[in-house]
N, CA, C and O atoms as CSV, one atom per row, in Angstrom:
chain,resi,resn,atom,element,x,y,z
A,1,UNK,N,N,74.737,146.873,112.259
A,1,UNK,CA,C,75.639,147.106,111.176
A,1,UNK,C,C,76.431,145.846,110.841
A,1,UNK,O,O,76.744,145.604,109.675
A,2,UNK,N,N,76.756,145.045,111.852
A,2,UNK,CA,C,77.507,143.824,111.586
A,2,UNK,C,C,76.680,142.859,110.768
A,2,UNK,O,O,77.204,142.189,109.879
A,3,UNK,N,N,75.405,142.779,111.056
A,3,UNK,CA,C,74.597,141.841,110.295
A,3,UNK,C,C,74.415,142.284,108.844
A,3,UNK,O,O,74.363,141.466,107.926
A,4,UNK,N,N,74.321,143.563,108.669
A,4,UNK,CA,C,74.110,144.046,107.309
A,4,UNK,C,C,75.346,143.817,106.436
A,4,UNK,O,O,75.216,143.434,105.273
A,5,UNK,N,N,76.536,144.046,106.983
A,5,UNK,CA,C,77.750,143.931,106.180
A,5,UNK,C,C,78.658,142.777,106.611
A,5,UNK,O,O,79.605,142.432,105.904
A,6,UNK,N,N,78.374,142.196,107.745
A,6,UNK,CA,C,79.244,141.175,108.305
A,6,UNK,C,C,79.440,139.967,107.422
A,6,UNK,O,O,80.513,139.363,107.453
A,7,UNK,N,N,78.458,139.591,106.642
A,7,UNK,CA,C,78.574,138.393,105.830
A,7,UNK,C,C,79.182,138.629,104.461
A,7,UNK,O,O,79.412,137.670,103.724
A,8,UNK,N,N,79.450,139.885,104.096
A,8,UNK,CA,C,79.994,140.174,102.763
A,8,UNK,C,C,81.504,140.014,102.753
A,8,UNK,O,O,82.189,140.378,103.709
A,9,UNK,N,N,81.998,139.477,101.682
A,9,UNK,CA,C,83.452,139.386,101.513
A,9,UNK,C,C,83.943,140.723,100.976
A,9,UNK,O,O,83.668,141.084,99.831
A,10,UNK,N,N,84.651,141.430,101.790
A,10,UNK,CA,C,85.168,142.730,101.375
A,10,UNK,C,C,86.356,142.570,100.461
A,10,UNK,O,O,87.246,141.757,100.707
A,11,UNK,N,N,86.359,143.341,99.420
A,11,UNK,CA,C,87.488,143.276,98.498
A,11,UNK,C,C,88.375,144.505,98.644
A,11,UNK,O,O,89.349,144.656,97.906
A,12,UNK,N,N,88.050,145.383,99.583
A,12,UNK,CA,C,88.836,146.593,99.753
A,12,UNK,C,C,90.289,146.267,100.104
A,12,UNK,O,O,91.212,146.850,99.537
A,13,UNK,N,N,90.486,145.349,101.026
A,13,UNK,CA,C,91.861,144.996,101.396
A,13,UNK,C,C,92.591,144.346,100.215
A,13,UNK,O,O,93.794,144.550,100.050
A,14,UNK,N,N,91.896,143.585,99.412
A,14,UNK,CA,C,92.513,143.003,98.216
A,14,UNK,C,C,92.872,144.092,97.205
A,14,UNK,O,O,93.912,144.030,96.548
A,15,UNK,N,N,92.000,145.083,97.094
A,15,UNK,CA,C,92.285,146.199,96.190
A,15,UNK,C,C,93.512,146.983,96.662
A,15,UNK,O,O,94.346,147.391,95.854
A,16,UNK,N,N,93.610,147.184,97.964
A,16,UNK,CA,C,94.768,147.883,98.527
A,16,UNK,C,C,96.037,147.080,98.261
A,16,UNK,O,O,97.057,147.641,97.862
A,17,UNK,N,N,95.976,145.779,98.481
A,17,UNK,CA,C,97.145,144.928,98.226
A,17,UNK,C,C,97.547,144.978,96.756
A,17,UNK,O,O,98.734,145.051,96.438
A,18,UNK,N,N,96.573,144.941,95.867
A,18,UNK,CA,C,96.857,145.000,94.427
A,18,UNK,C,C,97.469,146.355,94.060
A,18,UNK,O,O,98.414,146.424,93.273
A,19,UNK,N,N,96.928,147.422,94.632
A,19,UNK,CA,C,97.481,148.753,94.381
A,19,UNK,C,C,98.921,148.834,94.890
A,19,UNK,O,O,99.793,149.381,94.216
A,20,UNK,N,N,99.161,148.290,96.072
A,20,UNK,CA,C,100.504,148.298,96.635
A,20,UNK,C,C,101.476,147.564,95.713
A,20,UNK,O,O,102.586,148.036,95.465
A,21,UNK,N,N,101.055,146.421,95.215
A,21,UNK,CA,C,101.903,145.637,94.311
A,21,UNK,C,C,102.218,146.440,93.042
A,21,UNK,O,O,103.369,146.504,92.611
A,22,UNK,N,N,101.189,147.048,92.453
A,22,UNK,CA,C,101.381,147.841,91.239
A,22,UNK,C,C,102.256,149.059,91.506
A,22,UNK,O,O,103.099,149.420,90.685
A,23,UNK,N,N,102.049,149.691,92.662
A,23,UNK,CA,C,102.835,150.880,93.006
A,23,UNK,C,C,104.312,150.527,93.183
A,23,UNK,O,O,105.187,151.252,92.709
A,24,UNK,N,N,104.587,149.417,93.863
A,24,UNK,CA,C,105.980,148.998,94.049
A,24,UNK,C,C,106.636,148.630,92.721
A,24,UNK,O,O,107.809,148.932,92.501
A,25,UNK,N,N,105.891,147.986,91.847
A,25,UNK,CA,C,106.412,147.669,90.514
A,25,UNK,C,C,106.693,148.948,89.730
A,25,UNK,O,O,107.705,149.054,89.036
A,26,UNK,N,N,105.780,149.923,89.851
A,26,UNK,CA,C,105.955,151.196,89.153
A,26,UNK,C,C,107.175,151.951,89.674
A,26,UNK,O,O,107.910,152.560,88.896
A,27,UNK,N,N,107.388,151.913,90.972
A,27,UNK,CA,C,108.565,152.560,91.556
A,27,UNK,C,C,109.833,151.910,91.020
A,27,UNK,O,O,110.767,152.601,90.614
A,28,UNK,N,N,109.864,150.596,91.018
A,28,UNK,CA,C,111.030,149.878,90.506
A,28,UNK,C,C,111.296,150.181,89.048
A,28,UNK,O,O,112.441,150.411,88.658
A,29,UNK,N,N,110.239,150.183,88.232
A,29,UNK,CA,C,110.407,150.457,86.806
A,29,UNK,C,C,110.817,151.906,86.574
A,29,UNK,O,O,111.640,152.186,85.702
A,30,UNK,N,N,110.253,152.822,87.343
A,30,UNK,CA,C,110.628,154.231,87.216
A,30,UNK,C,C,112.102,154.418,87.545
A,30,UNK,O,O,112.812,155.134,86.840
A,31,UNK,N,N,112.559,153.782,88.606
A,31,UNK,CA,C,113.970,153.858,88.997
A,31,UNK,C,C,114.858,153.354,87.864
A,31,UNK,O,O,115.835,154.007,87.498
A,32,UNK,N,N,114.517,152.190,87.310
A,32,UNK,CA,C,115.293,151.636,86.198
A,32,UNK,C,C,115.277,152.581,85.000
A,32,UNK,O,O,116.315,152.847,84.394
A,33,UNK,N,N,114.096,153.081,84.667
A,33,UNK,CA,C,113.970,153.972,83.514
A,33,UNK,C,C,114.817,155.230,83.680
A,33,UNK,O,O,115.458,155.681,82.730
A,34,UNK,N,N,114.821,155.797,84.886
A,34,UNK,CA,C,115.615,157.002,85.145
A,34,UNK,C,C,117.098,156.705,84.977
A,34,UNK,O,O,117.814,157.450,84.308
A,35,UNK,N,N,117.552,155.627,85.580
A,35,UNK,CA,C,118.973,155.274,85.508
A,35,UNK,C,C,119.386,155.017,84.056
A,35,UNK,O,O,120.432,155.494,83.614
A,36,UNK,N,N,118.582,154.280,83.332
A,36,UNK,CA,C,118.911,153.976,81.932
A,36,UNK,C,C,118.896,155.248,81.086
A,36,UNK,O,O,119.771,155.439,80.242
A,37,UNK,N,N,117.911,156.116,81.303
A,37,UNK,CA,C,117.845,157.355,80.529
A,37,UNK,C,C,119.028,158.270,80.837
A,37,UNK,O,O,119.560,158.917,79.935
A,38,UNK,N,N,119.438,158.330,82.088
A,38,UNK,CA,C,120.618,159.119,82.451
A,38,UNK,C,C,121.840,158.552,81.730
A,38,UNK,O,O,122.621,159.303,81.147
A,39,UNK,N,N,122.008,157.235,81.768
A,39,UNK,CA,C,123.133,156.604,81.079
A,39,UNK,C,C,123.107,156.842,79.586
A,39,UNK,O,O,124.132,157.169,78.989
A,40,UNK,N,N,121.938,156.681,78.975
A,40,UNK,CA,C,121.816,156.915,77.536
A,40,UNK,C,C,122.139,158.367,77.192
A,40,UNK,O,O,122.779,158.643,76.177
A,41,UNK,N,N,121.699,159.282,78.030
A,41,UNK,CA,C,121.972,160.697,77.781
A,41,UNK,C,C,123.469,160.973,77.844
A,41,UNK,O,O,124.012,161.666,76.983
A,42,UNK,N,N,124.134,160.432,78.860
A,42,UNK,CA,C,125.584,160.611,78.971
A,42,UNK,C,C,126.294,160.070,77.725
A,42,UNK,O,O,127.170,160.726,77.162
A,43,UNK,N,N,125.909,158.886,77.314
A,43,UNK,CA,C,126.547,158.249,76.157
A,43,UNK,C,C,126.259,159.039,74.883
A,43,UNK,O,O,127.168,159.298,74.094
A,44,UNK,N,N,125.007,159.421,74.683
A,44,UNK,CA,C,124.640,160.135,73.461
A,44,UNK,C,C,125.239,161.538,73.378
A,44,UNK,O,O,125.506,162.029,72.281
A,45,UNK,N,N,125.452,162.186,74.518
A,45,UNK,CA,C,126.047,163.525,74.516
A,45,UNK,C,C,127.567,163.495,74.373
A,45,UNK,O,O,128.187,164.525,74.108
A,46,UNK,N,N,128.157,162.334,74.546
A,46,UNK,CA,C,129.612,162.226,74.500
A,46,UNK,C,C,130.135,162.506,73.104
A,46,UNK,O,O,129.646,161.943,72.125
A,47,UNK,N,N,131.138,163.387,73.013
A,47,UNK,CA,C,131.714,163.676,71.695
A,47,UNK,C,C,132.449,162.453,71.157
A,47,UNK,O,O,132.978,161.639,71.914
A,48,UNK,N,N,132.466,162.350,69.848
A,48,UNK,CA,C,133.077,161.181,69.221
A,48,UNK,C,C,134.269,161.601,68.371
A,48,UNK,O,O,134.154,162.425,67.464
A,49,UNK,N,N,135.392,161.023,68.683
A,49,UNK,CA,C,136.559,161.107,67.821
A,49,UNK,C,C,136.826,159.671,67.385
A,49,UNK,O,O,136.566,159.297,66.241
A,50,UNK,N,N,137.348,158.875,68.311
A,50,UNK,CA,C,137.601,157.466,68.009
A,50,UNK,C,C,136.474,156.566,68.498
A,50,UNK,O,O,136.345,155.432,68.035
A,51,UNK,N,N,135.656,157.055,69.431
A,51,UNK,CA,C,134.605,156.240,70.033
A,51,UNK,C,C,135.022,155.623,71.354
A,51,UNK,O,O,134.220,154.953,72.004
A,52,UNK,N,N,136.259,155.839,71.758
A,52,UNK,CA,C,136.731,155.257,73.025
A,52,UNK,C,C,136.044,155.910,74.219
A,52,UNK,O,O,135.695,155.232,75.186
A,53,UNK,N,N,135.851,157.209,74.154
A,53,UNK,CA,C,135.199,157.892,75.275
A,53,UNK,C,C,133.787,157.357,75.482
A,53,UNK,O,O,133.401,157.069,76.615
A,54,UNK,N,N,133.012,157.220,74.413
A,54,UNK,CA,C,131.656,156.660,74.531
A,54,UNK,C,C,131.690,155.263,75.132
A,54,UNK,O,O,130.874,154.932,75.992
A,55,UNK,N,N,132.632,154.446,74.682
A,55,UNK,CA,C,132.718,153.049,75.127
A,55,UNK,C,C,133.163,152.924,76.579
A,55,UNK,O,O,133.037,151.853,77.172
A,56,UNK,N,N,133.677,154.000,77.154
A,56,UNK,CA,C,134.171,153.919,78.527
A,56,UNK,C,C,133.163,154.371,79.573
A,56,UNK,O,O,133.506,154.456,80.753
A,57,UNK,N,N,131.950,154.658,79.180
A,57,UNK,CA,C,130.893,154.866,80.174
A,57,UNK,C,C,130.499,153.482,80.663
A,57,UNK,O,O,130.067,152.645,79.870
A,58,UNK,N,N,130.642,153.236,81.938
A,58,UNK,CA,C,130.222,151.951,82.458
A,58,UNK,C,C,129.521,152.126,83.792
A,58,UNK,O,O,129.728,153.098,84.518
A,59,UNK,N,N,128.693,151.155,84.076
A,59,UNK,CA,C,127.800,151.225,85.224
A,59,UNK,C,C,128.138,150.151,86.237
A,59,UNK,O,O,128.606,149.063,85.901
A,60,UNK,N,N,127.887,150.494,87.481
A,60,UNK,CA,C,128.066,149.514,88.542
A,60,UNK,C,C,127.044,149.784,89.642
A,60,UNK,O,O,126.524,150.891,89.780
A,61,UNK,N,N,126.779,148.752,90.408
A,61,UNK,CA,C,125.832,148.860,91.514
A,61,UNK,C,C,126.572,148.801,92.839
A,61,UNK,O,O,127.388,147.911,93.076
A,62,UNK,N,N,126.275,149.756,93.684
A,62,UNK,CA,C,126.764,149.793,95.063
A,62,UNK,C,C,128.276,149.915,95.217
A,62,UNK,O,O,128.784,149.798,96.332
A,63,UNK,N,N,129.005,150.144,94.134
A,63,UNK,CA,C,130.449,150.373,94.228
A,63,UNK,C,C,130.910,151.135,92.993
A,63,UNK,O,O,130.328,151.006,91.915
A,64,UNK,N,N,131.945,151.918,93.160
A,64,UNK,CA,C,132.482,152.698,92.050
A,64,UNK,C,C,133.530,151.873,91.324
A,64,UNK,O,O,134.449,151.335,91.942
A,65,UNK,N,N,133.388,151.778,90.019
A,65,UNK,CA,C,134.371,151.091,89.184
A,65,UNK,C,C,135.521,152.055,88.882
A,65,UNK,O,O,135.301,153.256,88.727
A,66,UNK,N,N,136.721,151.539,88.802
A,66,UNK,CA,C,137.862,152.399,88.479
A,66,UNK,C,C,138.545,151.989,87.179
A,66,UNK,O,O,139.592,152.538,86.837
A,67,UNK,N,N,137.981,151.051,86.463
A,67,UNK,CA,C,138.602,150.513,85.247
A,67,UNK,C,C,138.405,151.444,84.054
A,67,UNK,O,O,137.482,152.257,84.016
A,68,UNK,N,N,139.290,151.298,83.098
A,68,UNK,CA,C,139.110,151.886,81.774
A,68,UNK,C,C,139.218,150.751,80.769
A,68,UNK,O,O,139.768,149.691,81.066
A,69,UNK,N,N,138.686,150.987,79.578
A,69,UNK,CA,C,138.653,149.940,78.561
A,69,UNK,C,C,139.281,150.430,77.269
A,69,UNK,O,O,139.317,151.631,76.999
A,70,UNK,N,N,139.769,149.505,76.485
A,70,UNK,CA,C,140.306,149.841,75.169
A,70,UNK,C,C,139.274,149.589,74.079
A,70,UNK,O,O,139.624,149.371,72.919
A,71,UNK,N,N,138.002,149.622,74.457
A,71,UNK,CA,C,136.919,149.417,73.497
A,71,UNK,C,C,136.610,150.723,72.771
A,71,UNK,O,O,136.953,151.809,73.238
A,72,UNK,N,N,135.956,150.592,71.624
A,72,UNK,CA,C,135.553,151.741,70.819
A,72,UNK,C,C,134.115,151.528,70.387
A,72,UNK,O,O,133.741,150.429,69.979
A,73,UNK,N,N,133.307,152.579,70.474
A,73,UNK,CA,C,131.891,152.474,70.128
A,73,UNK,C,C,131.415,153.844,69.650
A,73,UNK,O,O,130.827,154.607,70.417
A,74,UNK,N,N,131.673,154.149,68.385
A,74,UNK,CA,C,131.348,155.484,67.853
A,74,UNK,C,C,129.866,155.822,67.954
A,74,UNK,O,O,129.514,156.962,68.256
A,75,UNK,N,N,129.004,154.859,67.710
A,75,UNK,CA,C,127.571,155.126,67.750
A,75,UNK,C,C,126.985,155.062,69.150
A,75,UNK,O,O,125.948,155.671,69.414
A,76,UNK,N,N,127.630,154.338,70.046
A,76,UNK,CA,C,127.160,154.218,71.421
A,76,UNK,C,C,126.178,153.091,71.666
A,76,UNK,O,O,125.817,152.834,72.815
A,77,UNK,N,N,125.734,152.410,70.619
A,77,UNK,CA,C,124.706,151.371,70.776
A,77,UNK,C,C,125.161,150.208,71.657
A,77,UNK,O,O,124.399,149.723,72.494
A,78,UNK,N,N,126.390,149.767,71.470
A,78,UNK,CA,C,126.895,148.651,72.281
A,78,UNK,C,C,127.025,149.059,73.749
A,78,UNK,O,O,126.732,148.274,74.650
A,79,UNK,N,N,127.462,150.277,73.972
A,79,UNK,CA,C,127.618,150.768,75.341
A,79,UNK,C,C,126.265,150.908,76.013
A,79,UNK,O,O,126.123,150.570,77.188
A,80,UNK,N,N,125.273,151.397,75.291
A,80,UNK,CA,C,123.912,151.515,75.836
A,80,UNK,C,C,123.351,150.127,76.139
A,80,UNK,O,O,122.736,149.929,77.187
A,81,UNK,N,N,123.551,149.175,75.245
A,81,UNK,CA,C,123.073,147.804,75.489
A,81,UNK,C,C,123.721,147.215,76.730
A,81,UNK,O,O,123.066,146.528,77.514
A,82,UNK,N,N,125.002,147.482,76.907
A,82,UNK,CA,C,125.717,147.002,78.086
A,82,UNK,C,C,125.170,147.649,79.352
A,82,UNK,O,O,125.021,146.988,80.380
A,83,UNK,N,N,124.877,148.923,79.276
A,83,UNK,CA,C,124.302,149.651,80.407
A,83,UNK,C,C,122.946,149.068,80.793
A,83,UNK,O,O,122.678,148.851,81.975
A,84,UNK,N,N,122.101,148.817,79.816
A,84,UNK,CA,C,120.773,148.250,80.075
A,84,UNK,C,C,120.912,146.868,80.710
A,84,UNK,O,O,120.197,146.547,81.659
A,85,UNK,N,N,121.820,146.058,80.197
A,85,UNK,CA,C,122.028,144.721,80.753
A,85,UNK,C,C,122.523,144.789,82.196
A,85,UNK,O,O,122.150,143.957,83.023
A,86,UNK,N,N,123.359,145.776,82.495
A,86,UNK,CA,C,123.901,145.914,83.856
A,86,UNK,C,C,122.799,146.210,84.867
A,86,UNK,O,O,122.934,145.891,86.048
A,87,UNK,N,N,121.718,146.817,84.407
A,87,UNK,CA,C,120.641,147.203,85.321
A,87,UNK,C,C,119.429,146.294,85.236
A,87,UNK,O,O,118.338,146.664,85.671
A,88,UNK,N,N,119.613,145.122,84.685
A,88,UNK,CA,C,118.516,144.167,84.558
A,88,UNK,C,C,117.880,143.827,85.899
A,88,UNK,O,O,116.658,143.709,85.995
A,89,UNK,N,N,118.694,143.671,86.928
A,89,UNK,CA,C,118.191,143.297,88.256
A,89,UNK,C,C,118.188,144.463,89.234
A,89,UNK,O,O,118.152,144.252,90.446
A,90,UNK,N,N,118.226,145.673,88.729
A,90,UNK,CA,C,118.254,146.862,89.573
A,90,UNK,C,C,117.015,146.945,90.454
A,90,UNK,O,O,115.892,146.730,89.999
A,91,UNK,N,N,117.243,147.261,91.722
A,91,UNK,CA,C,116.149,147.380,92.690
A,91,UNK,C,C,116.214,148.750,93.362
A,91,UNK,O,O,117.304,149.268,93.601
A,92,UNK,N,N,115.060,149.340,93.670
A,92,UNK,CA,C,115.078,150.603,94.407
A,92,UNK,C,C,115.879,150.445,95.700
A,92,UNK,O,O,115.793,149.424,96.383
A,93,UNK,N,N,116.645,151.462,96.010
A,93,UNK,CA,C,117.475,151.418,97.207
A,93,UNK,C,C,118.931,151.127,96.912
A,93,UNK,O,O,119.801,151.395,97.740
A,94,UNK,N,N,119.203,150.578,95.735
A,94,UNK,CA,C,120.586,150.343,95.363
A,94,UNK,C,C,121.206,151.665,94.902
A,94,UNK,O,O,120.507,152.560,94.427
A,95,UNK,N,N,122.501,151.769,95.049
A,95,UNK,CA,C,123.225,152.945,94.579
A,95,UNK,C,C,123.818,152.619,93.222
A,95,UNK,O,O,124.465,151.587,93.043
A,96,UNK,N,N,123.593,153.503,92.278
A,96,UNK,CA,C,124.050,153.302,90.908
A,96,UNK,C,C,125.164,154.294,90.599
A,96,UNK,O,O,125.063,155.482,90.905
A,97,UNK,N,N,126.207,153.792,89.998
A,97,UNK,CA,C,127.307,154.643,89.550
A,97,UNK,C,C,127.457,154.473,88.051
A,97,UNK,O,O,127.550,153.350,87.555
A,98,UNK,N,N,127.479,155.577,87.332
A,98,UNK,CA,C,127.773,155.570,85.904
A,98,UNK,C,C,128.989,156.480,85.753
A,98,UNK,O,O,128.905,157.691,85.956
A,99,UNK,N,N,130.102,155.883,85.398
A,99,UNK,CA,C,131.365,156.628,85.396
A,99,UNK,C,C,132.118,156.456,84.086
A,99,UNK,O,O,131.923,155.496,83.342
A,100,UNK,N,N,132.978,157.419,83.842
A,100,UNK,CA,C,133.914,157.343,82.735
A,100,UNK,C,C,135.267,157.731,83.323
A,100,UNK,O,O,135.485,158.890,83.674
A,101,UNK,N,N,136.158,156.779,83.427
A,101,UNK,CA,C,137.432,156.976,84.106
A,101,UNK,C,C,138.590,157.347,83.187
A,101,UNK,O,O,139.740,157.359,83.626
A,102,UNK,N,N,138.315,157.643,81.947
A,102,UNK,CA,C,139.413,158.045,81.069
A,102,UNK,C,C,140.003,159.363,81.577
A,102,UNK,O,O,139.270,160.218,82.075
A,103,UNK,N,N,141.314,159.528,81.453
A,103,UNK,CA,C,141.951,160.729,81.999
A,103,UNK,C,C,141.453,162.029,81.378
A,103,UNK,O,O,141.552,163.087,81.999
A,104,UNK,N,N,140.921,161.963,80.163
A,104,UNK,CA,C,140.455,163.191,79.525
A,104,UNK,C,C,138.955,163.435,79.723
A,104,UNK,O,O,138.388,164.320,79.082
A,105,UNK,N,N,138.313,162.669,80.593
A,105,UNK,CA,C,136.881,162.870,80.859
A,105,UNK,C,C,136.609,164.246,81.470
A,105,UNK,O,O,135.667,164.925,81.062
A,106,UNK,N,N,137.414,164.657,82.430
A,106,UNK,CA,C,137.190,165.956,83.080
A,106,UNK,C,C,137.455,167.111,82.107
A,106,UNK,O,O,136.641,168.033,82.048
A,107,UNK,N,N,138.550,167.105,81.347
A,107,UNK,CA,C,138.704,168.172,80.353
A,107,UNK,C,C,137.537,168.222,79.355
A,107,UNK,O,O,137.092,169.309,78.986
A,108,UNK,N,N,137.040,167.060,78.915
A,108,UNK,CA,C,135.895,167.055,78.003
A,108,UNK,C,C,134.671,167.673,78.670
A,108,UNK,O,O,133.912,168.405,78.035
A,109,UNK,N,N,134.486,167.378,79.936
A,109,UNK,CA,C,133.336,167.917,80.674
A,109,UNK,C,C,133.379,169.441,80.748
A,109,UNK,O,O,132.336,170.095,80.774
A,110,UNK,N,N,134.563,169.992,80.783
A,110,UNK,CA,C,134.692,171.442,80.950
A,110,UNK,C,C,135.161,172.165,79.701
A,110,UNK,O,O,135.951,173.106,79.772
A,111,UNK,N,N,134.659,171.708,78.543
A,111,UNK,CA,C,134.788,172.478,77.327
A,111,UNK,C,C,135.960,172.171,76.420
A,111,UNK,O,O,136.194,172.914,75.467
A,112,UNK,N,N,136.699,171.119,76.671
A,112,UNK,CA,C,137.844,170.791,75.830
A,112,UNK,C,C,137.418,170.422,74.407
A,112,UNK,O,O,138.184,170.609,73.462
A,113,UNK,N,N,136.226,169.910,74.256
A,113,UNK,CA,C,135.740,169.503,72.933
A,113,UNK,C,C,134.730,170.518,72.409
A,113,UNK,O,O,133.806,170.918,73.118
A,114,UNK,N,N,134.921,170.924,71.164
A,114,UNK,CA,C,133.947,171.816,70.543
A,114,UNK,C,C,132.622,171.102,70.294
A,114,UNK,O,O,131.592,171.749,70.105
A,115,UNK,N,N,132.649,169.773,70.293
A,115,UNK,CA,C,131.428,168.992,70.086
A,115,UNK,C,C,130.574,168.911,71.342
A,115,UNK,O,O,129.389,168.585,71.273
A,116,UNK,N,N,131.179,169.210,72.495
A,116,UNK,CA,C,130.442,169.177,73.764
A,116,UNK,C,C,130.890,170.344,74.645
A,116,UNK,O,O,131.390,170.130,75.750
A,117,UNK,N,N,130.712,171.577,74.161
A,117,UNK,CA,C,131.222,172.721,74.923
A,117,UNK,C,C,130.534,172.916,76.273
A,117,UNK,O,O,131.119,173.498,77.186
A,118,UNK,N,N,129.306,172.437,76.404
A,118,UNK,CA,C,128.568,172.570,77.664
A,118,UNK,C,C,128.744,171.392,78.589
A,118,UNK,O,O,128.105,171.310,79.639
A,119,UNK,N,N,129.617,170.474,78.195
A,119,UNK,CA,C,129.841,169.291,79.007
A,119,UNK,C,C,128.878,168.171,78.662
A,119,UNK,O,O,128.090,168.266,77.722
A,120,UNK,N,N,128.962,167.125,79.437
A,120,UNK,CA,C,128.135,165.935,79.247
A,120,UNK,C,C,127.339,165.693,80.515
A,120,UNK,O,O,126.113,165.587,80.485
A,121,UNK,N,N,128.040,165.610,81.612
A,121,UNK,CA,C,127.396,165.367,82.903
A,121,UNK,C,C,126.555,166.566,83.306
A,121,UNK,O,O,125.432,166.401,83.782
A,122,UNK,N,N,127.088,167.785,83.119
A,122,UNK,CA,C,126.339,168.986,83.527
A,122,UNK,C,C,125.027,169.115,82.766
A,122,UNK,O,O,124.015,169.510,83.344
A,123,UNK,N,N,125.030,168.790,81.496
A,123,UNK,CA,C,123.786,168.849,80.722
A,123,UNK,C,C,122.817,167.770,81.197
A,123,UNK,O,O,121.614,168.010,81.303
A,124,UNK,N,N,123.345,166.584,81.481
A,124,UNK,CA,C,122.499,165.489,81.974
A,124,UNK,C,C,121.886,165.863,83.321
A,124,UNK,O,O,120.705,165.608,83.555
A,125,UNK,N,N,122.669,166.458,84.197
A,125,UNK,CA,C,122.151,166.896,85.496
A,125,UNK,C,C,121.046,167.936,85.299
A,125,UNK,O,O,120.033,167.899,85.996
A,126,UNK,N,N,121.232,168.856,84.361
A,126,UNK,CA,C,120.210,169.869,84.087
A,126,UNK,C,C,118.913,169.242,83.572
A,126,UNK,O,O,117.831,169.789,83.786
A,127,UNK,N,N,119.018,168.118,82.908
A,127,UNK,CA,C,117.837,167.428,82.368
A,127,UNK,C,C,117.227,166.423,83.354
A,127,UNK,O,O,116.189,165.827,83.065
A,128,UNK,N,N,117.859,166.236,84.503
A,128,UNK,CA,C,117.473,165.164,85.419
A,128,UNK,C,C,116.008,165.225,85.849
A,128,UNK,O,O,115.316,164.208,85.804
A,129,UNK,N,N,115.526,166.384,86.262
A,129,UNK,CA,C,114.133,166.487,86.710
A,129,UNK,C,C,113.162,166.091,85.603
A,129,UNK,O,O,112.164,165.420,85.867
A,130,UNK,N,N,113.442,166.493,84.383
A,130,UNK,CA,C,112.581,166.119,83.257
A,130,UNK,C,C,112.642,164.611,83.002
A,130,UNK,O,O,111.628,163.996,82.672
A,131,UNK,N,N,113.811,164.024,83.154
A,131,UNK,CA,C,113.958,162.576,82.984
A,131,UNK,C,C,113.116,161.844,84.024
A,131,UNK,O,O,112.414,160.886,83.699
A,132,UNK,N,N,113.189,162.294,85.270
A,132,UNK,CA,C,112.406,161.675,86.346
A,132,UNK,C,C,110.912,161.866,86.101
A,132,UNK,O,O,110.130,160.924,86.226
A,133,UNK,N,N,110.524,163.080,85.756
A,133,UNK,CA,C,109.097,163.364,85.509
A,133,UNK,C,C,108.552,162.493,84.375
A,133,UNK,O,O,107.460,161.938,84.493
A,134,UNK,N,N,109.303,162.371,83.284
A,134,UNK,CA,C,108.851,161.549,82.154
A,134,UNK,C,C,108.720,160.081,82.554
A,134,UNK,O,O,107.744,159.422,82.193
A,135,UNK,N,N,109.691,159.573,83.292
A,135,UNK,CA,C,109.651,158.163,83.730
A,135,UNK,C,C,108.487,157.924,84.682
A,135,UNK,O,O,107.803,156.905,84.579
A,136,UNK,N,N,108.255,158.842,85.600
A,136,UNK,CA,C,107.147,158.706,86.550
A,136,UNK,C,C,105.806,158.747,85.818
A,136,UNK,O,O,104.887,158.002,86.160
A,137,UNK,N,N,105.695,159.602,84.826
A,137,UNK,CA,C,104.455,159.689,84.047
A,137,UNK,C,C,104.199,158.398,83.291
A,137,UNK,O,O,103.072,157.905,83.257
A,138,UNK,N,N,105.251,157.846,82.679
A,138,UNK,CA,C,105.096,156.588,81.919
A,138,UNK,C,C,104.677,155.430,82.820
A,138,UNK,O,O,103.962,154.530,82.378
A,139,UNK,N,N,105.112,155.443,84.069
A,139,UNK,CA,C,104.857,154.325,84.965
A,139,UNK,C,C,103.778,154.621,86.014
A,139,UNK,O,O,103.677,153.935,87.031
A,140,UNK,N,N,103.003,155.622,85.752
A,140,UNK,CA,C,101.965,156.029,86.696
A,140,UNK,C,C,100.964,154.906,86.937
A,140,UNK,O,O,100.533,154.220,86.010
A,141,UNK,N,N,100.611,154.742,88.191
A,141,UNK,CA,C,99.646,153.706,88.583
A,141,UNK,C,C,98.260,154.307,88.585
A,141,UNK,O,O,97.288,153.615,88.886
């Protein structure tokens, strides 16, 4: 058996290495996609009066931010762009925090706004499995 196959250059190990590389890239991209989609969902579901609430969704890695901002973003586009930029170097295994520290965030979450009677975070959490499934499907190896 060694003589029959011993002289051939096997590519199986190279194929495994290539698959591993693609799989790790897919995991990383899926993680990023999930985090960004969760952030976009939070921002897009946020009720708009002045736009300050939307602008106060901010992201951090491995630590919780406690700041609030005097920014306004009625459409949410600038906040989403900022969120995407914050996760440019995101790696699997990091802890991601997406928070809104305005004092009225909790009342808004629990029905204070007629524009978001079901909340923002609770709806995003309910959609989480679908967000993960969609991201995994898009990045399937």
